[in-house]
BATI-825199 format. One line per 8 residues: their letters; for each residue z negated, y, x of C-alpha. Coordinates in Angstrom, 1 decimal. Layout:
residues N
A	Z/Y/X; ...
//
This chain:
residues 456
MYSWLRRA	-84.2/148.1/78.7; -82.7/151.3/77.4; -79.4/150.7/79.1; -79.3/147.1/77.7; -79.9/148.5/74.3; -77.0/150.9/74.7; -74.7/148.1/75.9; -75.8/145.9/73.0
ASSQRLSM	-75.1/148.7/70.6; -71.6/149.3/72.1; -70.6/145.6/72.1; -71.8/145.0/68.6; -70.4/148.3/67.3; -73.8/149.2/65.9; -75.7/152.5/66.1; -79.3/153.0/67.0
ASFTACSV	-80.2/153.3/63.4; -78.9/149.8/62.8; -81.3/148.4/65.4; -84.1/150.5/63.9; -83.4/149.1/60.5; -83.3/145.5/61.9; -86.6/146.0/63.6; -88.1/147.2/60.3
SWRRRRAR	-86.7/144.3/58.4; -88.1/141.8/60.9; -91.5/143.3/61.0; -91.9/143.8/57.2; -89.5/141.3/55.6; -89.3/143.6/52.6; -85.8/144.4/52.2; -84.4/145.6/49.0
SSGVMVSA	-85.3/149.3/48.9; -85.0/149.7/52.7; -81.5/148.3/52.9; -82.3/145.1/54.7; -81.6/141.6/53.4; -82.5/138.2/54.9; -79.8/135.5/54.8; -81.4/132.1/54.5
DWGFVTCA	-78.0/130.3/54.9; -76.9/131.8/58.2; -80.3/132.6/59.7; -79.3/136.2/60.4; -80.9/139.5/59.5; -78.2/141.7/58.0; -78.5/145.5/57.9; -76.7/147.5/55.2
RPAGSMVG	-77.1/150.6/53.0; -79.4/150.3/50.1; -76.6/150.8/47.5; -72.9/150.6/47.5; -72.5/148.8/50.9; -71.2/145.5/51.9; -73.7/142.8/53.0; -72.9/139.5/54.5
GTKPEGFR	-72.5/137.5/57.7; -70.5/138.3/60.9; -67.7/140.8/60.5; -64.2/140.1/62.1; -63.3/141.7/65.4; -61.9/145.2/65.2; -63.9/146.1/62.2; -64.5/149.8/62.3
ETSGYRPA	-67.6/151.4/60.7; -67.1/154.6/58.7; -68.3/157.9/60.0; -71.5/159.5/58.7; -75.2/159.0/59.0; -75.2/155.5/57.4; -72.2/153.2/58.1; -70.6/151.5/55.2
ARRAIPRQ	-71.2/148.1/56.7; -72.8/146.7/59.9; -72.5/143.5/61.7; -75.2/140.9/61.7; -77.6/140.6/64.7; -79.2/137.4/65.7; -82.8/137.0/64.7; -84.1/136.6/68.2
RCATLSER	-82.5/139.8/69.5; -83.6/141.8/66.5; -87.2/140.6/66.9; -87.1/141.5/70.6; -86.0/145.0/69.9; -88.7/145.4/67.2; -91.4/144.7/69.7; -90.3/147.6/71.9
YAVARLAP	-89.1/150.5/69.7; -90.8/152.2/66.9; -89.0/153.3/63.7; -88.3/157.0/63.3; -87.1/157.0/59.7; -88.1/154.6/57.0; -86.9/154.2/53.5; -89.5/153.7/50.8
TSAVETFA	-90.4/150.1/50.2; -91.4/148.4/46.9; -93.8/145.9/48.3; -96.7/144.9/46.0; -100.1/145.5/47.6; -103.0/143.4/46.6; -106.7/144.1/47.0; -110.0/142.3/46.4
VRIEISGR	-113.2/143.7/44.9; -116.4/142.5/46.4; -119.6/143.0/44.5; -122.9/142.8/46.3; -126.3/142.8/44.5; -129.2/143.8/46.7; -132.7/142.3/46.2; -133.9/145.5/44.5
GLLIVLAV	-131.0/145.5/42.1; -131.7/141.8/41.2; -135.4/142.6/40.6; -134.4/145.5/38.3; -132.0/143.2/36.3; -134.8/140.6/36.0; -137.3/143.2/34.9; -135.0/144.6/32.2
AAVVWALW	-134.3/141.0/30.9; -138.1/140.3/30.8; -138.8/143.5/28.9; -136.1/142.7/26.3; -137.4/139.2/25.9; -141.0/140.5/25.4; -139.8/143.1/22.9; -138.0/140.4/20.9
QLWSLVLL	-141.1/138.1/20.9; -143.3/141.0/19.8; -140.8/142.4/17.3; -143.3/142.8/14.5; -145.5/145.0/16.8; -142.4/147.0/17.8; -141.6/147.7/14.2; -145.1/149.1/13.7
VLASLILM	-144.8/151.3/16.7; -141.4/152.6/15.5; -142.8/153.3/12.0; -145.7/155.2/13.7; -143.2/157.3/15.8; -141.2/158.1/12.6; -144.3/159.1/10.7; -145.5/161.2/13.7
AALAPAAG	-142.2/163.1/13.7; -142.6/163.7/9.9; -146.3/164.9/10.1; -146.0/166.9/13.4; -144.9/170.2/11.7; -147.7/170.0/9.2; -150.3/169.3/12.0; -148.9/172.2/14.0
WLERRGAP	-149.1/174.5/11.0; -152.8/173.7/10.4; -153.6/174.1/14.1; -152.0/177.5/14.1; -154.2/178.4/11.1; -157.3/177.8/13.2; -158.0/174.1/12.5; -158.8/171.9/15.4
RTLAVLGL	-156.0/169.4/16.3; -158.2/166.4/15.6; -159.4/167.6/12.2; -155.8/168.6/11.2; -154.5/165.1/12.1; -157.3/163.3/10.4; -157.0/165.4/7.3; -153.3/164.7/6.9
LLALLLAL	-153.7/161.0/7.4; -156.7/160.8/5.0; -154.6/162.6/2.3; -151.7/160.2/2.9; -154.0/157.2/2.7; -155.5/158.5/-0.6; -152.0/159.0/-2.0; -151.0/155.5/-1.1
AGMFATVA	-154.2/154.1/-2.6; -153.7/156.0/-5.8; -150.1/154.8/-6.2; -151.1/151.2/-5.5; -154.0/151.5/-8.1; -151.5/152.8/-10.6; -148.7/150.3/-10.0; -150.7/147.1/-9.6
PAVYEEVQ	-152.1/147.0/-13.2; -148.7/147.8/-14.6; -147.1/145.1/-12.6; -149.7/142.6/-13.7; -149.3/143.6/-17.3; -145.5/143.1/-17.1; -145.9/139.7/-15.6; -148.3/138.7/-18.4
DLRANLPS	-145.8/140.0/-21.0; -143.0/138.0/-19.3; -145.1/134.9/-19.3; -145.9/135.3/-23.1; -142.3/136.2/-24.1; -140.4/133.8/-21.9; -140.0/131.1/-24.6; -138.6/133.6/-27.1
YAADVEQL	-136.2/134.9/-24.3; -135.0/131.4/-23.8; -134.4/130.9/-27.5; -132.4/134.2/-27.6; -130.3/133.1/-24.7; -129.6/129.7/-26.3; -128.7/131.4/-29.6; -126.4/133.8/-27.7
GHDLGFDT	-124.7/130.8/-26.1; -124.1/129.2/-29.5; -122.6/132.5/-30.8; -120.3/132.7/-27.9; -119.1/129.2/-28.3; -121.0/127.5/-25.4; -122.7/124.2/-25.8; -126.3/124.8/-24.8
SDWELERR	-127.7/121.5/-26.1; -128.1/120.2/-22.5; -129.9/123.3/-21.3; -133.2/122.7/-23.2; -134.3/126.1/-22.2; -137.0/126.5/-24.8; -138.5/123.1/-24.2; -138.5/123.5/-20.5
AHEIDWTE	-140.0/126.9/-20.8; -142.9/125.5/-22.9; -143.4/122.7/-20.4; -144.0/125.0/-17.5; -147.6/125.7/-16.8; -147.3/129.5/-16.1; -151.0/129.9/-15.6; -150.9/127.5/-12.6
VISGRLAL	-147.8/129.0/-11.2; -148.9/132.6/-11.4; -152.6/132.1/-10.5; -151.9/129.4/-7.9; -149.1/129.3/-5.3; -147.6/132.6/-6.2; -151.0/134.3/-6.2; -151.7/132.9/-2.8
TYGQRVAY	-148.3/133.9/-1.4; -148.4/137.5/-2.8; -152.1/137.8/-1.7; -151.1/137.1/1.9; -148.3/139.6/1.7; -150.6/142.2/0.2; -153.2/141.6/3.0; -150.5/141.9/5.7
ALFSTVTV	-149.1/145.0/4.1; -152.6/146.6/4.1; -153.2/145.6/7.7; -149.8/147.0/8.7; -150.5/150.3/6.8; -153.8/150.8/8.5; -152.3/150.0/11.9; -149.5/152.5/11.4
LVLTAYLL	-151.9/155.2/10.4; -154.1/154.6/13.4; -151.2/154.6/15.8; -149.8/157.8/14.2; -153.2/159.5/14.6; -153.3/158.7/18.3; -149.7/159.8/18.8; -150.3/163.1/17.0
MDAGRLRA	-153.4/163.9/18.9; -151.9/162.9/22.3; -148.4/164.3/21.7; -148.6/166.5/24.9; -149.6/163.6/27.1; -146.9/161.4/25.6; -144.2/164.1/26.3; -145.5/164.4/29.9
FILRFVPA	-145.4/160.6/30.3; -141.8/160.5/29.2; -140.8/163.4/31.5; -142.2/161.5/34.5; -139.1/159.3/34.4; -136.7/162.3/34.3; -135.8/164.4/37.4; -137.4/167.8/37.5
SRHPDAEH	-134.1/169.5/37.3; -133.4/167.9/34.0; -136.8/168.6/32.3; -135.4/171.5/30.1; -132.6/169.2/28.8; -135.0/166.3/28.2; -137.5/168.6/26.3; -134.6/170.0/24.2
FLRELSRV	-133.5/166.4/23.5; -137.0/165.3/22.4; -137.4/168.4/20.2; -134.0/167.7/18.5; -134.8/164.1/18.0; -138.2/164.9/16.4; -136.6/167.5/14.2; -133.8/165.2/12.9
VGGYVRGQ	-136.0/162.1/12.3; -138.9/164.1/10.9; -136.5/166.1/8.7; -135.1/162.9/7.3; -138.5/161.5/6.4; -139.6/164.8/4.8; -136.3/165.0/2.8; -136.8/161.4/1.7
LVTSAVIG	-140.3/162.3/0.4; -138.8/165.1/-1.6; -136.1/162.9/-3.2; -138.5/160.1/-3.9; -141.0/162.5/-5.5; -138.2/164.0/-7.7; -136.9/160.7/-9.0; -140.5/159.5/-9.6
IYTTVVLT	-141.4/162.5/-11.6; -138.1/162.4/-13.5; -138.4/158.7/-14.4; -142.0/159.2/-15.6; -141.0/162.1/-17.8; -138.0/160.2/-19.3; -140.0/157.0/-20.0; -142.8/159.1/-21.6
AVGVPNPL	-140.4/160.9/-23.8; -138.6/157.7/-24.9; -141.9/155.9/-25.6; -141.8/153.2/-22.9; -145.3/151.9/-21.9; -146.7/152.5/-18.4; -144.3/155.3/-17.5; -146.2/156.4/-14.4
AFGILAAF	-146.1/153.0/-12.9; -142.3/152.8/-13.3; -142.0/156.3/-11.9; -143.8/155.2/-8.8; -141.7/152.1/-8.5; -138.6/154.3/-8.8; -140.0/156.6/-6.0; -140.5/153.6/-3.7
ADVIPLVG	-137.1/152.1/-4.5; -135.3/155.4/-3.7; -136.3/154.9/-0.1; -133.7/152.2/0.2; -130.4/153.9/1.3; -127.3/153.9/-0.9; -128.6/151.5/-3.6; -132.2/152.6/-4.0
AFIAIVPA	-131.6/154.8/-7.0; -129.7/152.0/-8.8; -132.6/149.6/-8.0; -135.0/152.1/-9.6; -133.0/152.0/-12.8; -133.4/148.3/-13.3; -137.2/147.9/-14.1; -137.2/151.0/-16.2
TLAAFQES	-134.3/149.9/-18.3; -135.7/146.4/-18.7; -139.0/147.8/-19.9; -137.2/150.0/-22.4; -135.2/147.0/-23.6; -138.4/145.2/-24.6; -139.0/148.1/-27.1; -135.4/148.3/-28.4
PTQAAVVL	-131.8/148.3/-27.2; -131.4/151.9/-28.3; -134.2/153.0/-26.0; -132.8/151.0/-23.2; -129.4/152.7/-23.6; -131.0/156.1/-23.6; -133.0/155.4/-20.5; -130.0/154.0/-18.7
GLLLAYQQ	-127.8/157.0/-19.5; -130.5/159.5/-18.4; -131.2/157.7/-15.2; -127.5/157.4/-14.4; -127.1/161.1/-15.0; -129.9/161.8/-12.5; -128.2/159.5/-10.0; -125.1/161.7/-10.1
FEDRYLVP	-127.2/164.8/-9.7; -129.0/163.4/-6.7; -125.8/162.2/-5.0; -123.8/165.4/-5.6; -126.4/168.2/-5.2; -130.0/167.1/-4.2; -129.2/164.9/-1.2; -126.6/167.3/0.4
KVYSRTLN	-129.1/170.2/-0.2; -132.0/168.4/1.4; -130.2/166.7/4.3; -127.8/169.4/5.1; -129.5/170.3/8.4; -131.0/167.0/9.4; -129.0/163.9/8.5; -125.3/164.5/9.3
VPPLVVLL	-124.1/160.9/9.3; -120.9/159.7/7.7; -121.4/157.3/4.7; -119.5/154.5/6.5; -122.0/154.7/9.4; -124.9/154.7/6.9; -123.5/151.6/5.2; -123.0/149.8/8.6
AVLVGAEL	-126.5/150.7/9.7; -128.0/149.4/6.5; -126.1/146.1/6.8; -127.0/145.6/10.4; -130.6/146.5/9.7; -130.8/144.1/6.8; -129.2/141.3/8.8; -131.6/141.8/11.8
LGIAGVLL	-134.9/142.8/10.3; -134.6/142.4/6.5; -136.3/145.0/4.3; -137.8/146.7/7.4; -134.3/147.1/8.9; -133.0/148.6/5.7; -135.9/151.2/5.7; -135.3/152.0/9.4
ALPAAAAG	-131.5/152.1/9.2; -131.2/155.8/8.4; -133.8/157.1/10.9; -132.1/155.0/13.6; -128.6/156.3/12.6; -129.9/159.9/12.8; -131.5/159.3/16.2; -128.2/157.7/17.4
RVVLDYYW	-126.3/160.8/16.3; -128.7/163.0/18.4; -128.1/160.8/21.4; -124.3/161.0/21.0; -124.4/164.7/20.5; -126.5/165.0/23.7; -124.3/163.0/26.0; -120.9/163.7/24.3
PPAQDVPS	-121.1/167.2/22.7; -118.6/167.8/19.9; -115.6/169.8/20.9; -115.5/173.3/19.7; -112.3/175.0/18.6; -111.4/178.2/20.5; -110.3/181.0/18.2; -106.6/181.9/18.4
ESLSKEAP	-107.5/185.5/19.0; -109.3/184.8/22.2; -106.4/182.6/23.4; -104.0/185.4/22.7; -106.2/187.8/24.7; -106.4/185.5/27.7; -102.6/184.7/27.7; -100.5/186.6/30.2
AESREEVR	-98.3/189.4/29.0; -95.0/187.6/29.7; -96.2/184.6/27.6; -97.0/186.9/24.7; -93.6/188.4/25.0; -92.0/184.9/24.9; -94.0/184.1/21.8; -92.8/187.3/20.1
//
């Protein structure tokens, strides 16, 4: 076979490299970068250089190839002979090919993996169905994070853990009851005043429309206001609706306090239960993560209590000085409204200004100006001072969190937006720590001597 190969190479004036290239072209049929092209018209496999060579069919007799490692042009070899040679001889030198390789990805899900997916889906569905209970549990966890430092302080002073927790919750419950007892009569009185003065308000609006050039004859505001049976409306359907809401709010408050008490008294067991799902080698990291999460969320709640107390006291003092009735009730309303992120302080301004407007427009202007001045003080000094170490969330993230919470959960989502954003920041910092800048001095010390010389 070897002698036949030599004779074939001599008769066709082709070198061994030509046969090698032909065998490669026949086996792979990928020709462009290896220097082999397939002619569909003549049915031959033509071998030539990758670039700058002549390609084509059979060359005339007497054609001489150029000297060197690769001839300038080579004759064509019949396909059958090229295929026969490719079966017997391996290729010694190959040029790189540009063939496109394809691959397929096969995904297999085991029975255990399928069960895990179904279990997660079932848990998500159950949580969605029991969303009101989930909100109560989340509120209890947030309140536990806020009261845990105070309970620990009392315990270190010698008080038993159970008595410390019960004392804190009893004080909180008494404070809530006192605020409700203060606000409820004031709200009822304002509703009664609104009911009595609504016809005059309608007449004032109609007169204002006449003064501005609007035709208000079709409005019939005053007549319609007199026709409304406000006693039936307020004491009937509205009273029933708000009575149900008050009952549900009281039930939710008691439930949250009871859950918080159990969480505070069994904090150690709860931590041990969570660590059961973490490998033993990661227990220090998990404990650090839980401590940081409790610090951030609890710090936010305590800071919110501070800002709410300040705006409540300030509003009470301002309304008392101006002469607005029920100043303490409006101060408590302002404290509760301040809990709402971004717009809480502005919402707190509205009822106080309206109450002052019933006395005189001048008093309303004074109250509005003083409360707006406090709003600037809170945004520029008080909030950064209180939340400097706890809530480090950009304003855009806060706005998005509030909008998403309001869309999903309503007022409860708005109240939980900032604690959730703070917890999310802790999770991001744990899994993706922020990059720290290396001082230029340390870089210059670690740089080699020749690099420092080049910089100089």
